[in-house]
VOVO-240872 format. One record per atom (N, C-alpha, C): x, y, z. Coordinates in steps of 0.001 Angstrom, whole numbers, plus 500000, padded with zeros to 6 digits. Layout:
<nodes>
XYZ ...
</nodes>
This chain:
<nodes>
342995428285277332 344029429254277698 343462430668277587 343940431515278458 343582432924278430 344854433759278323 344806434783277498 345944435667277283 345580437072277739 346283437566278752 346067438928279247 347217439801278789 346887440909278165 347904441816277646 348365442740278782 349537442470279306 350114443328280348 350764444545279705 351532444316278655 352162445406277919 352310445024276465 352080445987275564 352120445672274136 352693446795273283 353220447845273889 353807448932273121 355183448522272616 355496448858271379 356751448439270778 357933449289271176 359046448632271499 360374449220271667 360593449960272983 359588450623273503 359667451248274827 358238451487275310 358022451647276637 356659451833277141 356004453076276556 354690452992276359 353921454138275914 353080454689277041 352287455735276793 351481456338277855 350353455448278352 349947454454277565 348846453581277979 349238452141278130 350529451822278002 350933450425278058 352423450301278311 352822449324279126 354244448983279216 354731448371277905 356015448039277886 356561447278276771 356091445825276881 356632444965276047 356082443619275838 356050442752277097 354843442281277423 354640441310278499 353215440783278380 353077439468278383 351774438831278184 351615437713279206 350508437712279895 350225436703280912 349348435620280301 349865434400280268 349133433263279740 348712432369280896 347426432078280974 346875431261282054 346238430007281460 346565428863282050 345997427589281605 345740426726282833 344754425832282742 344337425025283893 344564423548283607 345156422850284569 345436421424284386 344393420523285026 343283421119285472 342239420368286156 342354420424287650 343526420858288130 343761421001289566 343966422443289963 344776423149289163 345052424552289478 345398425308288204 345299426641288238 345737427428287088 347258427576287080 347829427553285902 349249427827285707 349369429182285042 350345429978285502 350512431346285011 351937431525284495 352031431833283226 353318431955282555 353383433308281860 354531433981281975 354724435273281327 355502435092280038 355006435689278970 355722435752277713 356385437126277648 357687437147277855 358495438358277934 358137439185279178 359072440071279536 358928440845280777 359593442198280562 359027442972279630 359643444208279191 359470445371280148 360072446476279781 360119447683280609 358732448128281041 358560448341282349 357308448865282888 356248447831283192 356500446554282898 355440445548283014 355239445030284435 356280445084285276 356174444508286617 355063445147287438 354956446459287376 353922447137288157 352526446782287689 352310446805286381 350983446499285839 350612445045286105 351576444145286030 351302442726286255 350630442487287598 350996443272288617 350471443064289965 348997443430290088 348423444085289053 346978444310289051 346223443012288778 346919442023288223 346245440824287732 346640439548288472 347721439575289238 348137438360289927 349143438684291019 349288437750291952 350339437794292963 351626437325292309 352703438071292493 353965437704291866 354418436306292277 354031435872293472 354457434556293940 353792433421293174 352793433751292355 352098432729291578 352653432585290161 353765433277289862 354389433111288548 355003431713288468 354578430937287490 355142429596287306 356387429604286431 356477430528285491 357655430618284633 357604431922283862 358787432374283458 358923433533282575 359648433055281319 359078433351280155 359660432943278880 360172434184278159 361466434284277970 362070435453277337 362409435125275887 361873435927274976 362083435669273553 363459436118273076 363945437228273613 365284437722273280 365658438797274295 366910439262274224 367450440065275327 367500441557275045 366595442089274267 366434443534274202 365639443990275429 365970445174275978 365353445602277250 363831445644277242 363226445958276094 361765446046276062 361104444673276106 361913443621276267 361368442272276396 361842441538277648 362808442108278372 363351441356279510 363713442173280735 363758443503280643 364409444285281682 363709444244283034 362409443989283073 361746443970284378 362015442697285170 362832441792284627 363381440722285466 364198441312286612 364805442474286389 365578443118287461 364673443479288638 363513444037288350 362579444366289422 362044443132290109 361772442080289337 361293440838289943 362358440233290852 363607440362290467 364703439909291336 364630440587292704 364375441890292717 364255442612293992 363069442085294791 361944441882294109 360740441386294786 360975440029295427 361732439177294751 362011437839295271 363060437903296386 364130438598296120 365298438553297008 365103439314298310 364343440412298243 364263441297299406 362894441326300062 362034440394299763 360735440312300430 360970440170301939 360504441122302763 360768441069304205 360241439797304873 359198439207304302 358637437989304874 359215436734304236 360139436929303316 360704435798302606 359845435425301414 360466434946300356 359730434597299139 358826433403299387 359324432408300081 358494431275300466 358086430376299323 358731430495298199 358440429666297028 359750429187296418 359662428255295478 360845427846294732 361351429010293895 362580428891293427 363093429888292497 362178429963291270 362063431157290709 361229431356289526 361963430813288300 361307429941287564 361908429428286336 361920430520285268 363086430754284673 363240431735283607 363886431034282421 363120430898281341 363634430329280108 364036431475279192 365213431371278592 365650432440277708 366896432059276939 367454433005276179 368722432769275477 369836432414276454 370916431863275927 371998431355276772 372612432425277664 372617433670277238 373260434744278001 372336435419279003 371125434917279196 370149435627280016 370649435895281433 371185434902282122 371626435080283512 372710436142283613 373701436093282717 374794437063282774 374324438459282409 373460438567281422 372982439883281005 372163440548282102 371354439780282822 370567440357283909 371460440771285071 372476439966285362 373424440343286410 374141441639286044 374565441758284787 375235442982284331 374306444188284435 373051444001284055 372095445114284073 371892445653285477 371953444751286465 371716445182287845 373021445483288594 374148445297287932 375431445569288572 375835444507289573 375420443272289352 375761442161290233 376933441377289668 377710440726290522 378696439776290000 377965438674289233 378530438239288144 377853437209287350 377689435900288117 378567435669289073 378448434489289918 378275434956291369 377077434817291977 375951434037291473 374959434822290624 375132436154290518 374145436936289774 372776436827290431 371753436490289656 370391436341290187 369995434877290337 370983433998290301 370681432561290334 370102432091291668 370286432861292721 369669432496293993 368145432619293929 367664433454293014 366232433744292920 365581433156291677 366355433007290614 365824432510289350 366505431210288948 365722430295288458 366232429048287892 366336429247286384 367505429702285927 367694430031284521 367851428763283688 367101428702282601 367175427569281689 367270428102280264 368192427553279487 368439428064278133 367584427339277109 367061428124276162 366340427535275045 367266426711274178 366747425637273640 367391424896272567 366418424891271407 366869425391270276 365977425603269134 365182424359268794 363873424533268680 362928423497268251 362761422358269255 363320422500270459 363153421477271487 362092421941272484 360969421242272579 359873421672273458 360198421486274932 359603422335275758 359664422195277210 358227422147277722 358038421476278839 356703421327279421 356617422118280713 355576422934280815 355312423731282015 353849423497282371 353594422614283330 352221422279283664 351501421733282442 350342422312282090 349578421840280929 350057422428279600 351169423151279620 351658423843278427 352896423163277861 352946423061276546 354147422620275846 354623423780274989 355850424240275245 356390425426274584 357548425010273690 357437425349272405 358510425053271469 359088426363270942 360391426615271159 361010427847270660 361518427667269231 361152428588268370 361603428578266979 362544429761266758 363758429532266286 364666430662266031 364130431537264903 364135432849265136 363621433789264141 364669434858263854 364302435856263037 365263436815262497 365132438163263198 366163438522263970 366200439797264684 367671440067265012 368102441326265059 369528441619265231 370045441438266664 369953440206267150 370536439787268431 371096438381268233 371877437913269213 372479436583269081 371423435485269003 370376435605269823 369302434614269820 367961435321269916 367039434949269054 365660435450269116 364739434301268756 363615434213269471 362720433081269298 361268433523269187 360523432771268388 359061432766268453 358664431542269267 357511431605269932 357051430494270761 355760429908270196 355741428615270037 354507427881269752 354107427196271054 352956427575271591 352531427099272903 351242426304272749 351321425044273072 350160424159272976 349644423869274371 348380424189274584 347746423967275875 346889422722275854 347118421836276811 346284420650276975 345654420730278361 344508421386278402 343864421708279672 342739420725279994 342350420735281263 341148420045281706 340199421113282235 339113421353281515 338140422371281894 336778421716282054 336197421868283246 334900421232283542 334948419736283276 336100419140283579 336237417702283451 336498417187282055 336661418074281079 336893417618279705 338191418212279164 338881417462278299 340138417970277737 339884419049276690 340720420082276709 340630421171275742 342034421442275211 342176421444273901 343468421687273264 343408423007272498 344434423842272667 344498425097271928 345957425456271674 346164426310270676 347520426682270268 347629428198270165 348614428744270860 348980430158270763 350388430245270199 350576431102269209 351930431411268748 352218432876269046 353391433112269628 353870434464269907 355125434682269074 355124435716268260 356214435941267306 357504436409267952 357441436998269184 358600437743269651 358858438871268663 360116439245268489 360484440257267489 361151439551266326 360686439815265109 361220439121263950 360744439751262657 361442439447261584 360961439701260235 360416438382259698 359913438403258479 359420437170257858 360542436139257759 360203434895258046 361156433807257884 360390432492257929 360933431419257355 360221430130257343 359898429615258741 360794429855259687 360573429352261045 359368430019261707 359140431294261407 357968431973261964 356693431349261419 356674431082260133 355503430451259529 355246429092260167 356300428307260343 356136426978260928 355637427067262363 356129428035263116 355697428180264512 354213428517264610 353697429212263604 352301429676263632 351331428742262921 351816427643262383 350979426768261568 349705426348262312 348540426718261756 347226426317262273 346975426771263717 347621427831264140 347417428333265509 346007428903265674 345456428735266869 344167429355267178 344300430868267277 345409431319267859 345666432749268013 347134433007267727 347390433957266844 348750434352266471 348984435757266976 349726435863268070 350097437151268650 351373437600267942 351239438555267049 352325438845266110 352715440318266118 354006440545266209 354492441912266185 354283442559264827 354089443877264838 353977444663263609 354516446056263925 355821446128264129 356436447379264561 356721448323263403 356827447775262196 357167448587261035 355930448874260184 356067449897259334 354957450342258494 355401450383257036 354549449888256156 354835449937254729 355004451395254268 355962451606253344 356202452942252826 357075453794253722 357347453312254927 358202454052255861 359389453200256297 359110451947256642 360151451081257197 360356449795256395 359535449554255370 359545448243254719 360852447927254008 361705448936253783 363002448682253160 363990448061254142 363670448099255437 364552447536256456 364216446055256617 365197445213256421 364964443776256484 365669443173257712 365092442094258203 365719441342259283 365542441927260663 364560442813260842 364357443439262154 362928443217262644 361949443802261939 360548443724262356 359646443427261164 358405443097261494 357355442922260504 356572444215260335 356021444423259159 354990445435258950 353637444748259122 352566445518259110 351249444905259137 351053443986257943 351544444402256783 351432443599255567 352160442270255733 353383442308256210 354159441068256378 353510440156257412 352993440742258499 352304439932259507 351093439243258887 350351439970258056 349200439383257391 349591438267256442 350710438436255751 351193437400254837 351539436123255593 352244436280256718 352611435111257524 351360434409258043 350399435187258543 349169434609259080 348417433828258007 348377434362256793 347673433683255700 348346432371255338 349662432410255152 350385431200254750 350326430144255853 350400430582257106 350392429643258225 349004429092258520 347969429730257999 346612429254258202 346099429431259615 346431430577260232 346004430809261616 344528431196261655 343892430904262779 342484431247262955 342296432729263230 343211433305264022 343048434694264447 344420435359264525 344485436607264124 345715437385264146 345531438578265071 346399438701266048 346358439806267003 347681440559266900 347648441761266342 348855442553266136 349306443202267439 350619443230267644 351156443791268882 352511444428268616 353143444934269693 354472445557269616 354463446748268653 353439447573268755 353296448735267876 353823449972268604 354833450646268060 355403451823268723 354424452991268767 354722453947269622 353813455085269812 353703455948268564 354699455910267698 354665456765266513 353972456120265308 353419454930265490 352801454214264376 351284454177264536 350564454424263451 349104454450263457 348554453031263392 347756452668264383 347205451317264447 346295451012263260 345525451987262837 344612451775261719 345369451427260440 346506452064260238 347316451782259054 347780450336259048 348232449847260198 348707448463260276 347568447469260095 346395447789260629 345237446927260417 344878446845258935 344919447974258252 344616447989256815 345642447173256042 346921447302256408 347971446529255738 347736445029255908 347455444627257166 347248443204257445 345989442683256761 344927443475256755 343664443045256170 343794442808254667 344672443551254018 344862443369252578 345448441998252249 346101441366253231 346746440067253005 346018438911253687 345290439208254748 344715438154255605 343241438427255820 342389437451255539 340949437684255636 340308437019256844 341121436567257801 340580435960259012 340293436990260090 340050436506261302 339770437367262447 341010438193262771 340866439507262819 342007440415262941 341712441501263964 342698441793264822 342550442862265813 343929443342266241 343924444422267016 345142444956267627 345075444699269122 346177444228269704 346225443977271141 346023445271271918 345274445176273006 344995446316273875 345443445977275290 346259446808275890 346747446559277243 345588446477278228 345629445480279084 344596445308280091 343463444411279669 343466443944278426 342401443093277920 342833441630277990 341883440751278312 342106439313278291 341363438704277104 342058437836276375 341497437181275205 341455435673275424 340403435030274988 340373433579274968 341179433086273780 342176432237274025 343037431793272926 342248430982271909 341397430119272372 340645429261271453 339469430003270812 338769430810271611 337597431506271073 337966432783270339 339101433391270743 339485434667270165 338712435840270707 337755435583271622 336906436651272144 337606437434273248 337273438707273322 337712439511274466 336862439111275652 337513438628276716 336768438188277891 337096439046279107 337708440187278850 337974441128279922 338472442417279322 338111443539279921 338520444844279430 339442445512280445 340091446614280049 340949447318280983 340246447594282309 340939447322283403 340309447399284718 340462448758285393 341444449530284972 341750450730285720 341648451962284838 341397453108285490 341269454353284744 342555454701284012 343712454233284522 344966454559283856 345013453966282460 344252452907282219 344217452311280890 343421453172279914 342806454268280408 342072455141279501 343012455837278527 344289455946278891 345219456678278042 345744455771276937 344894455496275975 345308454717274823 345531455671273659 346403455331272713 346695456244271609 345447456571270795 345397457791270278 344254458223269488 344028457306268294 345121456881267660 344968456024266477 344347454689266845 344659454162268049 344066452900268481 342582453095268793 342237454218269440 340833454498269713 340033454566268415 340616455192267390 339946455288266097 339798453910265453 340856453095265562 340800451753264980 339735450901265665 339622451038266983 338608450287267721 337204450711267295 337011452020267126 335712452512266684 335371451977265293 336352451986264393 336122451500263036 335820450003263016 336351449294264040 336098447853264141 334768447553264823 334049448597265226 332743448405265844 332762448249267340 333914448540267981 333993448461269434 333427449746270023 332447449601270899 331811450774271497 332732451383272543 332947452691272449 333762453400273429 332850454133274398 333207454064275665 332400454750276676 333298455678277479 332750456811277945 333567457733278734 333850457169280119 335012457471280638 335309457211282042 334556458254282853 333950457890283989 333269458896284796 334195460064285123 333708461268284846 334501462451285124 335613462693284135 335604461953283005 336690462062282046 336112462367280672 336544463444280058 336107463798278711 337216463390277741 336968462510276831 338000462031275920 338613463171275122 339927463127274965 340647464098274154 341599463340273246 342283464060272385 343244463412271494 344314462685272285 344738463296273395 345775462655274194 345196461605275124 343925461754275510 343298460857276460 341929460424275953 341896459556274958 340593459129274441 339856458289275459 338538458168275237 337746457324276114 338169455874275936 337845455044276914 338309453661276856 337238452748276269 337660451540275836 336683450608275285 335602450269276284 334401450083275785 333281449724276639 333253448248276946 332335447850277815 332274446453278237 331756445534277138 332194444289277227 331704443251276324 331140442122277147 330217441372276578 329683440221277298 330772439171277425 330934438586278633 331959437554278797 331681436384277876 332768435796277374 332656434614276525 333508433506277114 333136432243276912 333933431166277462 335267431042276744 
</nodes>
């Protein structure tokens, strides 16, 4: 499985990244399957740099806050009003029970039919797995101030070069610490985990988000191979969250970067930001990358500044 970070900024889009959206690609031996984990504000445009919208196999919505689902409205337009016709089946959308009605309300549509002509809405049932091509997705109810919020445990059973490959990705969605989050992440190859809060500033708030420290605690107890922090708001220093997580977790640790593709099983970065617009990453993230030993290179004709640091340099591709 490969995980491409379409958007990873917490709560609302930032200058270098949309809100939450992650493209997961897996191969069944015949074709690649492409599944989106959340579809937050600003992600639809960036997604088109990496794939044709008609190749979306499913969208998995963790909960119904706008920074995780609102660009379904734009996708509805792309499907419904394509001058040449969509020419594909309805897009499968898995989400909380109210997803269809909430999207219709957001776009000002009658709830019946709402967006059902374009989307095949399917409701999560807690702890009941669904199969999408080579992927098995199990939703775990987690703690967040909405009616339904889920973490996803995604098991990939792929055929690569004629041989079976098994890997596990857990995506936290938005949550605080809870037993279900730990269970969802048990022995995962890659734990994509939110860390929107910061110790000493937000840690007194319970039942909303994780801090870097709490994310590290969950990763340690769950025994994950790799921890990738995400959903970090623009006002939070990435280096601080890395330090918090490192104090609790001694495994492979990094911060998600928009435009980068990661191998779920290997944990390696197998692709870097493709466009100059990705150069606008937060200063704190640029500093954290440098401290982690990631070489930064200037964009041609671009002098890095506090507001516009240079972007990460190339890495050798890894399988």
